[in-house]
PDB file of N, CA, C and O in Angstrom:
ATOM      1  N   UNK A   1     -53.710  80.879  -1.147  1.00  0.00           N
ATOM      2  CA  UNK A   1     -55.304  81.677  -1.454  1.00  0.00           C
ATOM      3  C   UNK A   1     -54.764  82.907  -2.750  1.00  0.00           C
ATOM      4  O   UNK A   1     -53.907  83.790  -2.774  1.00  0.00           O
ATOM      5  N   UNK A   2     -55.788  82.384  -3.734  1.00  0.00           N
ATOM      6  CA  UNK A   2     -55.080  82.699  -5.124  1.00  0.00           C
ATOM      7  C   UNK A   2     -55.519  84.544  -4.817  1.00  0.00           C
ATOM      8  O   UNK A   2     -56.123  84.521  -3.745  1.00  0.00           O
ATOM      9  N   UNK A   3     -55.471  85.552  -5.157  1.00  0.00           N
ATOM     10  CA  UNK A   3     -55.486  87.043  -5.729  1.00  0.00           C
ATOM     11  C   UNK A   3     -56.328  86.672  -6.728  1.00  0.00           C
ATOM     12  O   UNK A   3     -56.281  85.803  -7.598  1.00  0.00           O
ATOM     13  N   UNK A   4     -57.529  87.968  -6.253  1.00  0.00           N
ATOM     14  CA  UNK A   4     -58.871  87.751  -7.133  1.00  0.00           C
ATOM     15  C   UNK A   4     -58.767  89.463  -8.032  1.00  0.00           C
ATOM     16  O   UNK A   4     -58.356  90.557  -7.644  1.00  0.00           O
ATOM     17  N   UNK A   5     -59.341  89.004  -9.313  1.00  0.00           N
ATOM     18  CA  UNK A   5     -59.654  90.045 -10.121  1.00  0.00           C
ATOM     19  C   UNK A   5     -61.325  90.417 -10.093  1.00  0.00           C
ATOM     20  O   UNK A   5     -62.076  89.749 -10.805  1.00  0.00           O
ATOM     21  N   UNK A   6     -61.774  91.319  -9.388  1.00  0.00           N
ATOM     22  CA  UNK A   6     -62.801  91.892  -9.255  1.00  0.00           C
ATOM     23  C   UNK A   6     -63.821  92.668  -9.955  1.00  0.00           C
ATOM     24  O   UNK A   6     -63.523  93.765 -10.429  1.00  0.00           O
ATOM     25  N   UNK A   7     -65.068  92.161 -10.064  1.00  0.00           N
ATOM     26  CA  UNK A   7     -65.904  92.983 -11.170  1.00  0.00           C
ATOM     27  C   UNK A   7     -67.246  93.242 -10.405  1.00  0.00           C
ATOM     28  O   UNK A   7     -67.559  92.524  -9.455  1.00  0.00           O
ATOM     29  N   UNK A   8     -67.878  94.069 -10.746  1.00  0.00           N
ATOM     30  CA  UNK A   8     -69.233  94.534 -10.128  1.00  0.00           C
ATOM     31  C   UNK A   8     -70.258  94.608 -10.684  1.00  0.00           C
ATOM     32  O   UNK A   8     -70.278  95.597 -11.416  1.00  0.00           O
ATOM     33  N   UNK A   9     -71.371  93.898 -10.711  1.00  0.00           N
ATOM     34  CA  UNK A   9     -72.358  93.997 -11.894  1.00  0.00           C
ATOM     35  C   UNK A   9     -73.420  95.148 -10.985  1.00  0.00           C
ATOM     36  O   UNK A   9     -74.268  94.885 -10.132  1.00  0.00           O
ATOM     37  N   UNK A  10     -73.040  96.333 -11.482  1.00  0.00           N
ATOM     38  CA  UNK A  10     -73.744  97.770 -11.076  1.00  0.00           C
ATOM     39  C   UNK A  10     -75.323  97.529 -11.003  1.00  0.00           C
ATOM     40  O   UNK A  10     -76.036  98.014 -10.125  1.00  0.00           O
ATOM     41  N   UNK A  11     -75.872  96.527 -12.285  1.00  0.00           N
ATOM     42  CA  UNK A  11     -77.201  96.374 -12.258  1.00  0.00           C
ATOM     43  C   UNK A  11     -77.916  95.447 -11.180  1.00  0.00           C
ATOM     44  O   UNK A  11     -79.073  95.464 -10.761  1.00  0.00           O
ATOM     45  N   UNK A  12     -76.720  94.547 -10.844  1.00  0.00           N
ATOM     46  CA  UNK A  12     -77.461  93.706  -9.633  1.00  0.00           C
ATOM     47  C   UNK A  12     -77.051  93.887  -8.059  1.00  0.00           C
ATOM     48  O   UNK A  12     -77.240  93.128  -7.109  1.00  0.00           O
ATOM     49  N   UNK A  13     -76.311  95.395  -8.139  1.00  0.00           N
ATOM     50  CA  UNK A  13     -76.103  95.817  -6.596  1.00  0.00           C
ATOM     51  C   UNK A  13     -77.117  96.189  -6.091  1.00  0.00           C
ATOM     52  O   UNK A  13     -77.669  96.991  -6.845  1.00  0.00           O
ATOM     53  N   UNK A  14     -77.784  95.988  -4.994  1.00  0.00           N
ATOM     54  CA  UNK A  14     -78.552  96.495  -4.233  1.00  0.00           C
ATOM     55  C   UNK A  14     -78.366  97.416  -2.892  1.00  0.00           C
ATOM     56  O   UNK A  14     -79.131  97.689  -1.967  1.00  0.00           O
ATOM     57  N   UNK A  15     -77.190  97.728  -3.152  1.00  0.00           N
ATOM     58  CA  UNK A  15     -76.642  98.795  -2.080  1.00  0.00           C
ATOM     59  C   UNK A  15     -76.822  98.092  -0.898  1.00  0.00           C
ATOM     60  O   UNK A  15     -77.228  98.914  -0.076  1.00  0.00           O
ATOM     61  N   UNK A  16     -76.753  97.263  -0.511  1.00  0.00           N
ATOM     62  CA  UNK A  16     -77.052  96.341   1.144  1.00  0.00           C
ATOM     63  C   UNK A  16     -75.819  96.661   1.687  1.00  0.00           C
ATOM     64  O   UNK A  16     -76.007  96.926   2.874  1.00  0.00           O
ATOM     65  N   UNK A  17     -74.385  96.789   1.331  1.00  0.00           N
ATOM     66  CA  UNK A  17     -72.803  97.261   2.056  1.00  0.00           C
ATOM     67  C   UNK A  17     -72.528  96.053   2.921  1.00  0.00           C
ATOM     68  O   UNK A  17     -71.610  96.128   3.738  1.00  0.00           O
ATOM     69  N   UNK A  18     -73.284  94.880   2.808  1.00  0.00           N
ATOM     70  CA  UNK A  18     -72.666  93.561   3.461  1.00  0.00           C
ATOM     71  C   UNK A  18     -70.973  93.417   3.236  1.00  0.00           C
ATOM     72  O   UNK A  18     -70.045  93.153   4.000  1.00  0.00           O
ATOM     73  N   UNK A  19     -71.071  93.731   1.787  1.00  0.00           N
ATOM     74  CA  UNK A  19     -69.591  93.507   1.509  1.00  0.00           C
ATOM     75  C   UNK A  19     -68.597  94.501   2.101  1.00  0.00           C
ATOM     76  O   UNK A  19     -67.408  94.189   2.052  1.00  0.00           O
ATOM     77  N   UNK A  20     -68.986  95.788   2.715  1.00  0.00           N
ATOM     78  CA  UNK A  20     -68.254  96.731   3.158  1.00  0.00           C
ATOM     79  C   UNK A  20     -67.762  96.011   4.670  1.00  0.00           C
ATOM     80  O   UNK A  20     -66.589  96.053   5.040  1.00  0.00           O
ATOM     81  N   UNK A  21     -68.726  95.431   5.370  1.00  0.00           N
ATOM     82  CA  UNK A  21     -68.605  94.899   6.442  1.00  0.00           C
ATOM     83  C   UNK A  21     -67.426  93.347   6.311  1.00  0.00           C
ATOM     84  O   UNK A  21     -66.861  92.847   7.284  1.00  0.00           O
ATOM     85  N   UNK A  22     -67.335  92.975   5.224  1.00  0.00           N
ATOM     86  CA  UNK A  22     -66.331  91.988   5.181  1.00  0.00           C
ATOM     87  C   UNK A  22     -65.186  92.256   4.557  1.00  0.00           C
ATOM     88  O   UNK A  22     -64.229  91.483   4.509  1.00  0.00           O
ATOM     89  N   UNK A  23     -65.250  93.546   3.971  1.00  0.00           N
ATOM     90  CA  UNK A  23     -63.928  93.846   3.216  1.00  0.00           C
ATOM     91  C   UNK A  23     -63.645  95.447   3.209  1.00  0.00           C
ATOM     92  O   UNK A  23     -63.338  95.972   2.139  1.00  0.00           O
ATOM     93  N   UNK A  24     -63.742  96.197   4.343  1.00  0.00           N
ATOM     94  CA  UNK A  24     -63.834  97.581   4.309  1.00  0.00           C
ATOM     95  C   UNK A  24     -62.759  98.168   3.307  1.00  0.00           C
ATOM     96  O   UNK A  24     -62.963  98.968   2.394  1.00  0.00           O
ATOM     97  N   UNK A  25     -61.757  97.676   3.630  1.00  0.00           N
ATOM     98  CA  UNK A  25     -60.595  98.336   2.690  1.00  0.00           C
ATOM     99  C   UNK A  25     -60.539  98.232   1.216  1.00  0.00           C
ATOM    100  O   UNK A  25     -59.615  98.652   0.519  1.00  0.00           O
ATOM    101  N   UNK A  26     -62.030  97.401   0.639  1.00  0.00           N
ATOM    102  CA  UNK A  26     -61.671  97.350  -0.947  1.00  0.00           C
ATOM    103  C   UNK A  26     -62.967  97.760  -1.404  1.00  0.00           C
ATOM    104  O   UNK A  26     -63.090  98.257  -2.524  1.00  0.00           O
ATOM    105  N   UNK A  27     -63.982  97.589  -0.605  1.00  0.00           N
ATOM    106  CA  UNK A  27     -65.387  98.174  -1.316  1.00  0.00           C
ATOM    107  C   UNK A  27     -65.455  99.350  -0.237  1.00  0.00           C
ATOM    108  O   UNK A  27     -64.928  99.527   0.861  1.00  0.00           O
ATOM    109  N   UNK A  28     -66.673 100.349  -1.341  1.00  0.00           N
ATOM    110  CA  UNK A  28     -67.176 101.320  -0.533  1.00  0.00           C
ATOM    111  C   UNK A  28     -68.422 101.701  -1.466  1.00  0.00           C
ATOM    112  O   UNK A  28     -68.278 101.243  -2.599  1.00  0.00           O
ATOM    113  N   UNK A  29     -69.399 102.297  -1.312  1.00  0.00           N
ATOM    114  CA  UNK A  29     -70.737 102.937  -1.776  1.00  0.00           C
ATOM    115  C   UNK A  29     -70.230 103.959  -2.497  1.00  0.00           C
ATOM    116  O   UNK A  29     -69.272 104.660  -2.171  1.00  0.00           O
ATOM    117  N   UNK A  30     -70.998 104.056  -3.661  1.00  0.00           N
ATOM    118  CA  UNK A  30     -70.577 105.326  -4.742  1.00  0.00           C
ATOM    119  C   UNK A  30     -71.968 106.269  -4.004  1.00  0.00           C
ATOM    120  O   UNK A  30     -72.623 106.064  -2.983  1.00  0.00           O
ATOM    121  N   UNK A  31     -72.031 107.366  -5.064  1.00  0.00           N
ATOM    122  CA  UNK A  31     -72.745 108.156  -4.891  1.00  0.00           C
ATOM    123  C   UNK A  31     -74.533 107.764  -5.078  1.00  0.00           C
ATOM    124  O   UNK A  31     -75.574 108.206  -4.592  1.00  0.00           O
ATOM    125  N   UNK A  32     -74.255 106.952  -5.822  1.00  0.00           N
ATOM    126  CA  UNK A  32     -75.669 106.033  -6.190  1.00  0.00           C
ATOM    127  C   UNK A  32     -75.742 104.757  -5.115  1.00  0.00           C
ATOM    128  O   UNK A  32     -76.511 103.858  -5.456  1.00  0.00           O
ATOM    129  N   UNK A  33     -75.131 104.602  -4.036  1.00  0.00           N
ATOM    130  CA  UNK A  33     -75.352 103.593  -3.640  1.00  0.00           C
ATOM    131  C   UNK A  33     -74.856 102.186  -3.688  1.00  0.00           C
ATOM    132  O   UNK A  33     -75.046 101.254  -2.906  1.00  0.00           O
ATOM    133  N   UNK A  34     -74.145 102.263  -4.840  1.00  0.00           N
ATOM    134  CA  UNK A  34     -73.701 101.090  -5.711  1.00  0.00           C
ATOM    135  C   UNK A  34     -72.129 100.608  -5.445  1.00  0.00           C
ATOM    136  O   UNK A  34     -71.183 101.390  -5.545  1.00  0.00           O
ATOM    137  N   UNK A  35     -72.030  99.583  -5.186  1.00  0.00           N
ATOM    138  CA  UNK A  35     -70.373  99.262  -4.586  1.00  0.00           C
ATOM    139  C   UNK A  35     -69.386  99.458  -5.743  1.00  0.00           C
ATOM    140  O   UNK A  35     -69.546  99.254  -6.947  1.00  0.00           O
ATOM    141  N   UNK A  36     -68.241  99.942  -5.007  1.00  0.00           N
ATOM    142  CA  UNK A  36     -67.048 100.000  -5.864  1.00  0.00           C
ATOM    143  C   UNK A  36     -66.023  99.510  -5.457  1.00  0.00           C
ATOM    144  O   UNK A  36     -65.920  99.256  -4.257  1.00  0.00           O
ATOM    145  N   UNK A  37     -65.144  99.285  -6.212  1.00  0.00           N
ATOM    146  CA  UNK A  37     -63.667  98.653  -5.796  1.00  0.00           C
ATOM    147  C   UNK A  37     -62.584  99.885  -5.537  1.00  0.00           C
ATOM    148  O   UNK A  37     -61.799 100.277  -6.400  1.00  0.00           O
ATOM    149  N   UNK A  38     -62.658 100.290  -4.525  1.00  0.00           N
ATOM    150  CA  UNK A  38     -61.630 101.199  -4.260  1.00  0.00           C
ATOM    151  C   UNK A  38     -59.925 100.893  -3.883  1.00  0.00           C
ATOM    152  O   UNK A  38     -58.957 101.650  -3.952  1.00  0.00           O
ATOM    153  N   UNK A  39     -59.991 100.038  -3.633  1.00  0.00           N
ATOM    154  CA  UNK A  39     -58.619  99.614  -3.667  1.00  0.00           C
ATOM    155  C   UNK A  39     -58.571  97.713  -3.482  1.00  0.00           C
ATOM    156  O   UNK A  39     -58.710  97.178  -2.383  1.00  0.00           O
ATOM    157  N   UNK A  40     -58.367  96.992  -4.677  1.00  0.00           N
ATOM    158  CA  UNK A  40     -58.239  95.509  -4.664  1.00  0.00           C
ATOM    159  C   UNK A  40     -57.123  95.026  -3.696  1.00  0.00           C
ATOM    160  O   UNK A  40     -57.137  93.888  -3.227  1.00  0.00           O
ATOM    161  N   UNK A  41     -56.510  95.603  -3.519  1.00  0.00           N
ATOM    162  CA  UNK A  41     -55.600  94.897  -2.464  1.00  0.00           C
ATOM    163  C   UNK A  41     -55.861  95.512  -1.160  1.00  0.00           C
ATOM    164  O   UNK A  41     -54.863  95.747  -0.479  1.00  0.00           O
ATOM    165  N   UNK A  42     -57.044  95.829  -0.664  1.00  0.00           N
ATOM    166  CA  UNK A  42     -57.176  96.585   0.501  1.00  0.00           C
ATOM    167  C   UNK A  42     -57.207  95.639   1.781  1.00  0.00           C
ATOM    168  O   UNK A  42     -56.698  95.921   2.865  1.00  0.00           O
ATOM    169  N   UNK A  43     -57.871  94.499   1.479  1.00  0.00           N
ATOM    170  CA  UNK A  43     -58.293  93.415   2.195  1.00  0.00           C
ATOM    171  C   UNK A  43     -57.327  91.784   1.782  1.00  0.00           C
ATOM    172  O   UNK A  43     -56.463  91.523   0.945  1.00  0.00           O
ATOM    173  N   UNK A  44     -57.858  91.166   2.602  1.00  0.00           N
ATOM    174  CA  UNK A  44     -56.768  89.510   2.275  1.00  0.00           C
ATOM    175  C   UNK A  44     -58.063  89.058   0.970  1.00  0.00           C
ATOM    176  O   UNK A  44     -59.088  89.567   0.514  1.00  0.00           O
ATOM    177  N   UNK A  45     -57.450  88.110   0.814  1.00  0.00           N
ATOM    178  CA  UNK A  45     -58.462  87.373  -0.605  1.00  0.00           C
ATOM    179  C   UNK A  45     -59.302  86.815   0.079  1.00  0.00           C
ATOM    180  O   UNK A  45     -60.389  86.616  -0.464  1.00  0.00           O
ATOM    181  N   UNK A  46     -59.125  86.387   1.425  1.00  0.00           N
ATOM    182  CA  UNK A  46     -59.999  85.310   2.094  1.00  0.00           C
ATOM    183  C   UNK A  46     -61.303  86.647   2.316  1.00  0.00           C
ATOM    184  O   UNK A  46     -62.437  86.174   2.232  1.00  0.00           O
ATOM    185  N   UNK A  47     -61.271  87.885   2.525  1.00  0.00           N
ATOM    186  CA  UNK A  47     -62.305  88.915   3.220  1.00  0.00           C
ATOM    187  C   UNK A  47     -62.919  88.983   1.837  1.00  0.00           C
ATOM    188  O   UNK A  47     -64.142  88.983   1.696  1.00  0.00           O
ATOM    189  N   UNK A  48     -62.047  89.043   0.775  1.00  0.00           N
ATOM    190  CA  UNK A  48     -62.945  89.461  -0.354  1.00  0.00           C
ATOM    191  C   UNK A  48     -63.969  88.494  -1.093  1.00  0.00           C
ATOM    192  O   UNK A  48     -64.931  88.811  -1.793  1.00  0.00           O
ATOM    193  N   UNK A  49     -63.503  87.226  -0.747  1.00  0.00           N
ATOM    194  CA  UNK A  49     -64.416  85.905  -0.768  1.00  0.00           C
ATOM    195  C   UNK A  49     -65.348  85.963  -0.001  1.00  0.00           C
ATOM    196  O   UNK A  49     -66.526  85.758  -0.291  1.00  0.00           O
ATOM    197  N   UNK A  50     -64.826  86.303   1.252  1.00  0.00           N
ATOM    198  CA  UNK A  50     -66.091  86.176   2.014  1.00  0.00           C
ATOM    199  C   UNK A  50     -67.524  87.500   1.569  1.00  0.00           C
ATOM    200  O   UNK A  50     -68.738  87.376   1.406  1.00  0.00           O
ATOM    201  N   UNK A  51     -66.665  88.577   1.516  1.00  0.00           N
ATOM    202  CA  UNK A  51     -67.461  89.584   0.940  1.00  0.00           C
ATOM    203  C   UNK A  51     -68.378  89.284  -0.494  1.00  0.00           C
ATOM    204  O   UNK A  51     -69.370  89.932  -0.828  1.00  0.00           O
ATOM    205  N   UNK A  52     -67.854  88.281  -1.148  1.00  0.00           N
ATOM    206  CA  UNK A  52     -68.535  88.457  -2.746  1.00  0.00           C
ATOM    207  C   UNK A  52     -69.413  86.967  -2.094  1.00  0.00           C
ATOM    208  O   UNK A  52     -70.538  86.782  -2.558  1.00  0.00           O
ATOM    209  N   UNK A  53     -68.987  86.151  -1.249  1.00  0.00           N
ATOM    210  CA  UNK A  53     -69.996  85.194  -0.511  1.00  0.00           C
ATOM    211  C   UNK A  53     -71.306  85.668  -0.286  1.00  0.00           C
ATOM    212  O   UNK A  53     -72.346  85.209  -0.759  1.00  0.00           O
ATOM    213  N   UNK A  54     -71.143  86.792   0.610  1.00  0.00           N
ATOM    214  CA  UNK A  54     -72.007  87.234   1.660  1.00  0.00           C
ATOM    215  C   UNK A  54     -72.896  88.586   0.728  1.00  0.00           C
ATOM    216  O   UNK A  54     -73.674  89.314   1.346  1.00  0.00           O
ATOM    217  N   UNK A  55     -72.705  88.739  -0.468  1.00  0.00           N
ATOM    218  CA  UNK A  55     -73.791  89.302  -1.160  1.00  0.00           C
ATOM    219  C   UNK A  55     -74.912  89.116  -1.568  1.00  0.00           C
ATOM    220  O   UNK A  55     -74.785  88.540  -2.649  1.00  0.00           O
ATOM    221  N   UNK A  56     -76.308  89.312  -1.269  1.00  0.00           N
ATOM    222  CA  UNK A  56     -77.265  88.871  -1.621  1.00  0.00           C
ATOM    223  C   UNK A  56     -77.942  88.826  -2.984  1.00  0.00           C
ATOM    224  O   UNK A  56     -79.026  88.293  -3.220  1.00  0.00           O
ATOM    225  N   UNK A  57     -77.185  89.434  -3.813  1.00  0.00           N
ATOM    226  CA  UNK A  57     -77.375  89.244  -5.240  1.00  0.00           C
ATOM    227  C   UNK A  57     -76.311  88.853  -5.999  1.00  0.00           C
ATOM    228  O   UNK A  57     -76.435  88.889  -7.223  1.00  0.00           O
ATOM    229  N   UNK A  58     -75.172  88.443  -5.451  1.00  0.00           N
ATOM    230  CA  UNK A  58     -74.370  88.138  -6.252  1.00  0.00           C
ATOM    231  C   UNK A  58     -73.529  89.226  -7.303  1.00  0.00           C
ATOM    232  O   UNK A  58     -73.013  89.003  -8.398  1.00  0.00           O
ATOM    233  N   UNK A  59     -73.600  90.263  -6.643  1.00  0.00           N
ATOM    234  CA  UNK A  59     -73.082  91.548  -7.800  1.00  0.00           C
ATOM    235  C   UNK A  59     -71.464  91.259  -7.935  1.00  0.00           C
ATOM    236  O   UNK A  59     -70.818  91.713  -8.879  1.00  0.00           O
ATOM    237  N   UNK A  60     -70.995  90.615  -7.100  1.00  0.00           N
ATOM    238  CA  UNK A  60     -69.433  90.792  -6.767  1.00  0.00           C
ATOM    239  C   UNK A  60     -69.046  89.564  -7.585  1.00  0.00           C
ATOM    240  O   UNK A  60     -69.371  88.426  -7.245  1.00  0.00           O
ATOM    241  N   UNK A  61     -68.432  89.807  -8.531  1.00  0.00           N
ATOM    242  CA  UNK A  61     -67.828  88.492  -9.426  1.00  0.00           C
ATOM    243  C   UNK A  61     -66.280  88.523  -9.176  1.00  0.00           C
ATOM    244  O   UNK A  61     -65.700  89.584  -8.950  1.00  0.00           O
ATOM    245  N   UNK A  62     -65.681  87.399  -9.223  1.00  0.00           N
ATOM    246  CA  UNK A  62     -64.331  86.989  -8.681  1.00  0.00           C
ATOM    247  C   UNK A  62     -63.723  86.443  -9.704  1.00  0.00           C
ATOM    248  O   UNK A  62     -64.360  85.673 -10.423  1.00  0.00           O
ATOM    249  N   UNK A  63     -62.553  86.694  -9.936  1.00  0.00           N
ATOM    250  CA  UNK A  63     -62.220  85.770 -11.102  1.00  0.00           C
ATOM    251  C   UNK A  63     -60.706  85.043 -10.429  1.00  0.00           C
ATOM    252  O   UNK A  63     -60.489  85.543  -9.326  1.00  0.00           O
ATOM    253  N   UNK A  64     -59.805  84.170 -10.762  1.00  0.00           N
ATOM    254  CA  UNK A  64     -58.436  83.976 -10.126  1.00  0.00           C
ATOM    255  C   UNK A  64     -57.573  84.713 -11.287  1.00  0.00           C
ATOM    256  O   UNK A  64     -57.771  84.587 -12.496  1.00  0.00           O
ATOM    257  N   UNK A  65     -56.731  85.384 -10.764  1.00  0.00           N
ATOM    258  CA  UNK A  65     -56.073  86.434 -11.236  1.00  0.00           C
ATOM    259  C   UNK A  65     -55.029  85.613 -12.078  1.00  0.00           C
ATOM    260  O   UNK A  65     -54.532  86.255 -13.003  1.00  0.00           O
ATOM    261  N   UNK A  66     -54.704  84.626 -11.968  1.00  0.00           N
ATOM    262  CA  UNK A  66     -53.149  84.131 -12.579  1.00  0.00           C
ATOM    263  C   UNK A  66     -54.450  83.363 -13.508  1.00  0.00           C
ATOM    264  O   UNK A  66     -54.573  84.125 -14.466  1.00  0.00           O
ATOM    265  N   UNK A  67     -55.318  82.397 -13.655  1.00  0.00           N
ATOM    266  CA  UNK A  67     -55.775  81.420 -14.172  1.00  0.00           C
ATOM    267  C   UNK A  67     -56.773  82.246 -15.321  1.00  0.00           C
ATOM    268  O   UNK A  67     -56.640  82.029 -16.526  1.00  0.00           O
ATOM    269  N   UNK A  68     -57.740  83.174 -14.806  1.00  0.00           N
ATOM    270  CA  UNK A  68     -59.006  83.699 -15.357  1.00  0.00           C
ATOM    271  C   UNK A  68     -59.730  83.420 -14.892  1.00  0.00           C
ATOM    272  O   UNK A  68     -60.663  84.193 -14.674  1.00  0.00           O
ATOM    273  N   UNK A  69     -59.729  82.000 -14.416  1.00  0.00           N
ATOM    274  CA  UNK A  69     -61.223  81.283 -14.097  1.00  0.00           C
ATOM    275  C   UNK A  69     -62.132  81.765 -13.010  1.00  0.00           C
ATOM    276  O   UNK A  69     -61.580  81.968 -11.929  1.00  0.00           O
ATOM    277  N   UNK A  70     -63.514  82.004 -13.091  1.00  0.00           N
ATOM    278  CA  UNK A  70     -64.750  82.130 -12.071  1.00  0.00           C
ATOM    279  C   UNK A  70     -64.512  81.551 -11.321  1.00  0.00           C
ATOM    280  O   UNK A  70     -64.369  80.330 -11.391  1.00  0.00           O
ATOM    281  N   UNK A  71     -64.345  82.478 -10.000  1.00  0.00           N
ATOM    282  CA  UNK A  71     -64.446  81.892  -8.621  1.00  0.00           C
ATOM    283  C   UNK A  71     -65.933  81.628  -7.776  1.00  0.00           C
ATOM    284  O   UNK A  71     -66.342  80.663  -7.131  1.00  0.00           O
ATOM    285  N   UNK A  72     -66.516  82.937  -8.097  1.00  0.00           N
ATOM    286  CA  UNK A  72     -67.504  83.316  -7.356  1.00  0.00           C
ATOM    287  C   UNK A  72     -68.451  84.280  -8.268  1.00  0.00           C
ATOM    288  O   UNK A  72     -67.872  85.223  -8.808  1.00  0.00           O
ATOM    289  N   UNK A  73     -69.686  84.154  -8.466  1.00  0.00           N
ATOM    290  CA  UNK A  73     -70.438  83.172  -7.943  1.00  0.00           C
ATOM    291  C   UNK A  73     -70.320  81.824  -8.772  1.00  0.00           C
ATOM    292  O   UNK A  73     -69.957  81.914  -9.945  1.00  0.00           O
ATOM    293  N   UNK A  74     -70.613  80.545  -8.215  1.00  0.00           N
ATOM    294  CA  UNK A  74     -70.397  79.526  -8.884  1.00  0.00           C
ATOM    295  C   UNK A  74     -71.772  79.464  -9.874  1.00  0.00           C
ATOM    296  O   UNK A  74     -72.858  79.990  -9.629  1.00  0.00           O
ATOM    297  N   UNK A  75     -71.411  78.684 -11.034  1.00  0.00           N
ATOM    298  CA  UNK A  75     -72.457  78.756 -11.955  1.00  0.00           C
ATOM    299  C   UNK A  75     -73.014  77.124 -11.560  1.00  0.00           C
ATOM    300  O   UNK A  75     -73.994  76.650 -12.135  1.00  0.00           O
TER     301      UNK A  75
END
C-alpha cells in the first residue's frame, strides 16, 4: 500500500469528523471544527484511505507520495 501526501480542503470540510473515527491518530478537528492532519504517519495507509473515502464532502485529498498521482477523490 502506498504512503500518501495528505491535503485538506478547508473550504470543503463540514466538520463531520467521520475521518477521525477511521484514522484517529492522523486527523483531528481544530478550533474551527475543520479537520487537520496531526500525524501523517499516525495510522496505516489503509485507514487514511478509508477516512478520505468516508468524508461526505471529499475534503481529504490523497496523493501517492512516490508518484505524486492523485489517489482520492477520483475525478
